[in-house]
C-alpha positions as MATLAB code, in Angstrom:
seq = 'MKRVLVALALFAAIPAAAEETVAVRTRADAVGDVYRFRSESRYAEKNADGQASQHNTQVFEVQVLGVGPDALKLRYTLKEVSLTDSSGPAMETALKALIGVPLDFRLRGDGVLVGLDNWDEFKGRVLAGVDAVLPRLDPIRNTYHQRFAQEPMYAAQDMVLGDVRLLAIMEPKGTTPLGSNVVVDHRRSPPGRALSDVRVLKAGCTVRVTRAAVGGTAGVQQDFTTDAVVSSRDGRTISLNQRRVERAGGSSIDEQVTIRRLSAAPDC';
ca = [
     -52.109   16.557   15.119;
     -53.701   19.804   16.844;
     -52.639   18.673   19.934;
     -49.214   18.120   18.916;
     -49.078   21.491   17.710;
     -50.461   22.887   20.978;
     -47.856   21.010   22.926;
     -44.796   22.274   20.830;
     -46.483   26.069   21.238;
     -46.630   25.616   24.726;
     -42.805   24.301   24.670;
     -41.557   27.212   22.643;
     -43.423   29.760   25.079;
     -41.328   28.449   28.125;
     -38.117   30.817   28.340;
     -34.966   28.935   27.662;
     -32.707   27.885   30.470;
     -29.359   30.045   30.459;
     -26.594   28.467   28.539;
     -23.741   27.764   30.541;
     -20.607   29.585   29.501;
     -16.832   29.336   30.600;
     -14.361   32.184   29.976;
     -11.413   31.244   28.062;
      -8.362   33.400   27.403;
      -9.049   36.256   30.057;
      -5.257   37.152   29.752;
      -5.253   39.278   26.299;
      -2.285   38.257   23.891;
       0.410   40.873   24.035;
       3.214   41.842   21.804;
       6.453   39.801   22.880;
       4.525   36.784   24.015;
       6.498   33.378   23.239;
       5.193   29.835   23.354;
       7.360   26.864   22.763;
       5.509   23.603   21.506;
       6.913   20.012   20.946;
       4.608   18.044   18.236;
       5.054   14.187   17.383;
       3.144   12.649   14.793;
       3.187    9.220   13.596;
       1.617    8.445    9.746;
       0.830    5.488    8.409;
      -0.491    4.587    4.786;
      -1.537    1.300    2.990;
      -2.830    1.011   -0.526;
      -2.661   -0.936   -3.922;
       1.167    0.236   -4.355;
       2.402   -0.644   -1.134;
       2.877    1.028    2.432;
       4.445    3.948    3.635;
       5.032    5.271    7.224;
       6.856    8.411    8.855;
       7.499    9.404   12.624;
       8.373   13.082   12.910;
       9.112   15.109   15.929;
       9.530   19.112   16.014;
      10.097   21.669   18.552;
       8.950   25.134   17.381;
       8.009   28.583   18.889;
       5.244   30.999   18.132;
       5.714   34.546   19.043;
       3.067   37.366   18.879;
       4.399   40.283   16.837;
       1.265   42.187   16.642;
      -2.430   42.010   17.967;
      -5.448   43.245   15.519;
      -9.056   43.229   15.749;
      -9.458   40.628   13.451;
      -6.139   38.634   13.322;
      -2.862   38.295   15.205;
       0.436   38.504   13.730;
       2.616   35.690   14.455;
       6.005   34.368   13.965;
       6.832   30.625   13.507;
      10.433   29.112   13.793;
      11.508   25.620   13.869;
      13.771   24.994   16.696;
      14.445   21.305   16.465;
      13.621   18.326   14.135;
      13.904   14.611   13.802;
      11.925   12.361   10.948;
      12.248    8.717   10.199;
      10.654    8.184    6.536;
       9.787    4.754    4.896;
      11.402    6.380    1.654;
      15.006    7.299    3.526;
      16.796    9.930    4.927;
      16.423   12.645    2.794;
      13.000   13.603    3.733;
      14.769   14.659    7.245;
      17.626   16.173    5.555;
      15.504   18.392    3.508;
      13.343   19.170    6.499;
      16.059   20.491    8.515;
      16.711   23.287    6.000;
      13.654   24.979    7.873;
      15.430   25.071   11.357;
      16.013   28.757   12.199;
      14.221   30.156    9.234;
      11.386   32.648   10.664;
       7.886   33.092    8.996;
       5.855   35.706   10.146;
       2.229   35.478    8.932;
      -1.480   36.564   10.293;
      -4.028   34.080   11.673;
      -7.565   34.378   12.655;
      -8.991   33.280   15.708;
     -10.663   30.349   14.109;
      -7.343   28.988   12.851;
      -7.555   30.636    9.209;
      -4.425   32.034    7.885;
      -5.103   35.389    6.442;
      -1.738   36.792    5.668;
       2.069   36.080    4.867;
       4.511   38.754    5.394;
       7.727   37.564    4.425;
       6.781   34.223    2.436;
       9.323   34.919   -0.677;
      12.146   35.694    1.761;
      11.258   32.376    3.968;
      10.598   30.397    0.723;
      13.926   31.603   -0.910;
      15.778   30.512    2.095;
      14.355   27.231    2.997;
      15.053   25.907   -0.897;
      18.544   26.965   -1.131;
      19.056   25.191    2.470;
      17.507   22.041    0.308;
      19.612   22.614   -2.553;
      22.852   22.744   -0.702;
      22.229   19.259    0.781;
      20.348   17.315   -1.675;
      21.784   16.351   -5.214;
      19.634   18.362   -7.951;
      18.127   15.006   -9.198;
      16.932   13.956   -5.846;
      12.967   13.317   -5.667;
      12.740   15.076   -2.276;
      14.419   18.038   -3.503;
      12.179   18.038   -6.315;
       9.136   17.474   -4.071;
      10.061   20.562   -2.112;
      10.218   22.681   -5.018;
       6.774   21.462   -6.238;
       5.059   21.858   -3.014;
       6.532   25.146   -2.364;
       5.425   26.279   -5.864;
       1.864   26.189   -4.961;
      -0.106   28.964   -4.099;
       1.542   30.865   -0.882;
      -1.321   30.595    1.675;
      -1.600   26.717    0.897;
       1.635   25.925    0.501;
       2.663   27.856    4.266;
      -0.302   25.650    5.718;
       0.922   22.622    3.471;
       4.365   22.352    4.379;
       4.690   24.772    7.669;
       1.748   25.776    9.607;
      -0.060   22.756   10.155;
       0.351   22.258   13.766;
       0.228   26.016   14.439;
      -3.692   26.114   12.690;
      -4.594   23.143   14.734;
      -3.527   24.567   17.889;
      -5.510   27.686   16.920;
      -8.666   25.902   15.852;
      -8.728   23.878   19.347;
      -8.431   27.109   21.460;
     -11.421   28.889   22.409;
     -11.691   32.533   22.513;
     -13.725   34.880   25.105;
     -17.068   33.365   26.451;
     -17.629   29.899   25.397;
     -20.667   27.679   25.621;
     -20.219   24.634   27.871;
     -21.337   21.161   26.461;
     -21.807   19.855   23.036;
     -22.203   22.052   19.728;
     -21.971   21.248   15.864;
     -19.113   23.662   14.616;
     -17.952   24.574   11.096;
     -14.752   22.577   11.175;
     -11.341   24.043    9.834;
      -9.443   21.114   10.737;
     -10.097   20.011    7.092;
     -10.150   21.506    3.556;
     -12.658   22.022    2.729;
     -13.944   23.037    5.853;
     -17.012   20.604    7.170;
     -18.984   20.057   10.142;
     -18.069   18.340   13.419;
     -19.197   18.159   16.948;
     -17.494   20.235   19.433;
     -17.663   19.802   23.378;
     -16.246   21.978   25.946;
     -15.744   21.195   29.755;
     -14.062   22.665   32.695;
     -11.451   20.874   34.180;
     -10.364   23.072   36.877;
     -12.312   26.239   37.473;
     -10.626   29.214   36.453;
      -7.579   27.223   35.306;
      -8.118   24.456   32.552;
     -10.729   23.372   29.977;
     -10.767   20.279   27.639;
     -11.941   20.608   24.158;
     -12.971   17.905   21.885;
     -13.730   17.969   18.106;
     -14.865   14.766   16.566;
     -16.008   14.053   13.027;
     -17.094   10.418   12.569;
     -18.894    9.069    9.149;
     -18.130    8.571    5.529;
     -19.647    7.428    2.343;
     -20.435    4.322    0.920;
     -17.262    2.193    1.388;
     -15.154    4.757    3.129;
     -15.144    5.067    6.773;
     -13.612    8.009    8.540;
     -12.800    9.136   12.201;
     -10.913   12.285   13.003;
     -10.890   13.371   16.852;
      -8.814   15.816   18.502;
      -8.846   16.483   22.128;
      -7.089   19.390   23.746;
      -6.396   20.657   27.339;
      -6.263   24.551   27.355;
      -5.570   27.108   29.774;
      -8.065   29.153   30.492;
      -5.969   32.200   31.268;
      -4.044   32.421   28.129;
      -5.955   30.306   25.822;
      -3.182   28.546   24.691;
      -2.816   24.782   24.516;
      -1.079   22.554   27.096;
      -1.604   19.222   25.452;
      -3.211   17.835   22.631;
      -3.909   14.468   21.214;
      -5.300   13.927   17.800;
      -6.367   10.733   15.844;
      -7.362   10.367   11.941;
      -8.381    7.192   10.413;
      -9.576    6.368    6.931;
     -10.642    2.939    5.666;
     -11.502    2.315    2.263;
     -11.622   -1.164    0.883;
      -7.871   -2.411    1.064;
      -6.628    1.004    1.543;
      -6.013    2.696    4.886;
      -4.661    5.834    6.356;
      -3.658    6.247   10.420;
      -2.270    9.574   11.787;
      -1.837   10.177   15.439;
      -0.723   13.535   16.415;
       0.525   14.995   19.870;
       1.442   18.374   20.953;
       2.843   19.144   24.272;
       3.468   22.916   25.575;
       7.024   23.363   26.775;
       7.138   26.812   27.723;
       5.393   27.397   31.226;
       1.364   27.814   31.527;
       0.183   30.572   33.939;
      -0.457   29.149   37.234;
      -3.805   28.722   38.703;
];
């Protein structure tokens, strides 16, 4: 034991090697910046009650309205949407009520939503649009009213800002360690822990960020992995792929999300 303790002491006395880092978002955010993305998600669920599936494609814009020391003030606007749901066409009809209705919000660099600036107006316009196209007793219409009745910050994340938050979570800011590190994982609620890996794809141009949480409990298997290519210059995602798989007995969830940047990335 004494030799082990001496060896540990000698090892601790050796200077640690300098940590390799990469600079990301070398061009600061500016008021007026606009980013356009195309998101496609496929969702399939199976349980004792049956099966459900959905294929959802959206085009949305994120505009920078203000730059603060702790958060950005942003505007989300849905531009296009198509959706196929196993429950029928009402889900797509309701979702189209969000097209062209802006939501102003504040987002921390780690993807945590910290403020909503026009929630009441946004909620009112969306629900009025849903009510105009779906009959009063339609279950999807009622679901929209129920979900928008949640606490505003949660409802905004649940109904509108999921893709925007995911992009922010996967976008490093400033000087970032290369290699693998354990991080707080804000992809899930409540946050957990995940392994994050950052690699340079092209020096001064792009980095690859992977975040994985694999595990489970007795009888439950989980695999939640997100992979993104990010511009080193403006710090915004160029492409992102995510897969979430859960298995428990005869129940399963399989979700795949792909996000592609449509607006031009900086030349490098």
